[in-house]
N, C-alpha and C positions, 0 to 999 in steps of 0.2 A: 834566456828562454823563460817566458812567463808561465807560472804554475797555476793550474786550475783545479778546483774541487767541484765535483758534480754532486748535487743533492737532488735526487729524483727517484721516486719509488718504482719506476718502470725500468726493468733491466734492459729492455729493447731500446728505449729512448736513451738511457745512459750509455749504452754501447754505441748508438748512433752519434751522440755528442762526442764521445771519446774518439771515434774514428775521424770525425770532421776536424776536431781541434788538433789532434796529433798530426794529421796530414798538413795542417797549416803551420806547424812548427811549435805548438804549445805542448807543455808537459802536464799530463793529468796526474795529480799527486794522490788522489783518493776519490772514492765514490761512497755516498751514503744513501740509504733508502728511506730515511726519515729525518726530520728536523733535529731531533735530539742528538742523534749520532752525528749529523752534519755539523752541529755546533761544536761537539767534542773534536771532530776532525779539523775544524777550522782553527781551534786553539792549538792542536798538535802540529799542523802543517803551515799555518799562516800563509795561505796561498795568495797570489796576486789577484785572482779573480774567482768568483763563485758563481756557478749556474744553479738556479733554483726552480723547482716545480712549485706551483701554487698548492695543488691538492695532493696531500700525502697523509699517511697515517700519523697519528700523534699531532704535533703542532704543524700548522700548514706553513707554506713557503713565506708568506708575508710575516708571520710571527717569528719565523726563523731569521728573516732579514733583520727584524728589530733586535733580536738577541745577538746576532753577529755584529750589528752596529754598536752595541754596548761594549763589545770587545774592541772593535776598531771602527770609530765613527766614519772613517774614510774608506771603508771596505768597498771594493768594486764588485757590484752584484748585477747579475743579468737574470731576469725572470723569463722562464720558458713556460708557456701555458696555452691551453686551448680556450681558457676563460678570458675573454677580452671584451666583456660587456661594459657599459658605462659605470656601473657600481664598482666593478673590479678595477677599472682604470683609475677611479678616484682613490680606492684603497692603495693602489700601487704608487700614486703620486704622494699620498700622505706618508708612505713608508720610504720615500725618496728612491723609488725603483723606476728610474727613468728609462732604463734599457730593457725592453720587452721584445721577445721573439715569440711569435705565435706558432703553435703546433698545427699541422706538421711543420717541422723546422725548415726554414728558408736558410740553407747552408751559407749562401753568400752574405745574407744579412747578419747572421750569427758571427761569421768571421770578421766582417766589417766592424761590428760593435766591439768584439774582443780586441782587435787591433787598435781601436781608438782609445782603449782604456789604459 
């Protein structure tokens, strides 16, 4: 069973992600509402996959991704965001965040990506 860490400041979105992934057979090992705590929990749990929001208090999801990649360059990261303009897409590419699910969450797309990782 793959372990997932959810990093998203929205309790509603985090609960939605948790429901979707647990129904698909994944285990949620933790939830963080900001990047700083997410990085700490990444070190603690060393999950197989991390879902990230872009806009959060403190450091954003892209910077959080960079910090997680310092811990594990091969970390499996999935960005969930309503920000999918050209500039954001370029930032995501530079951060090696090739897996992006737009909000509102397309459950089938999310599960497909998670299963492929």
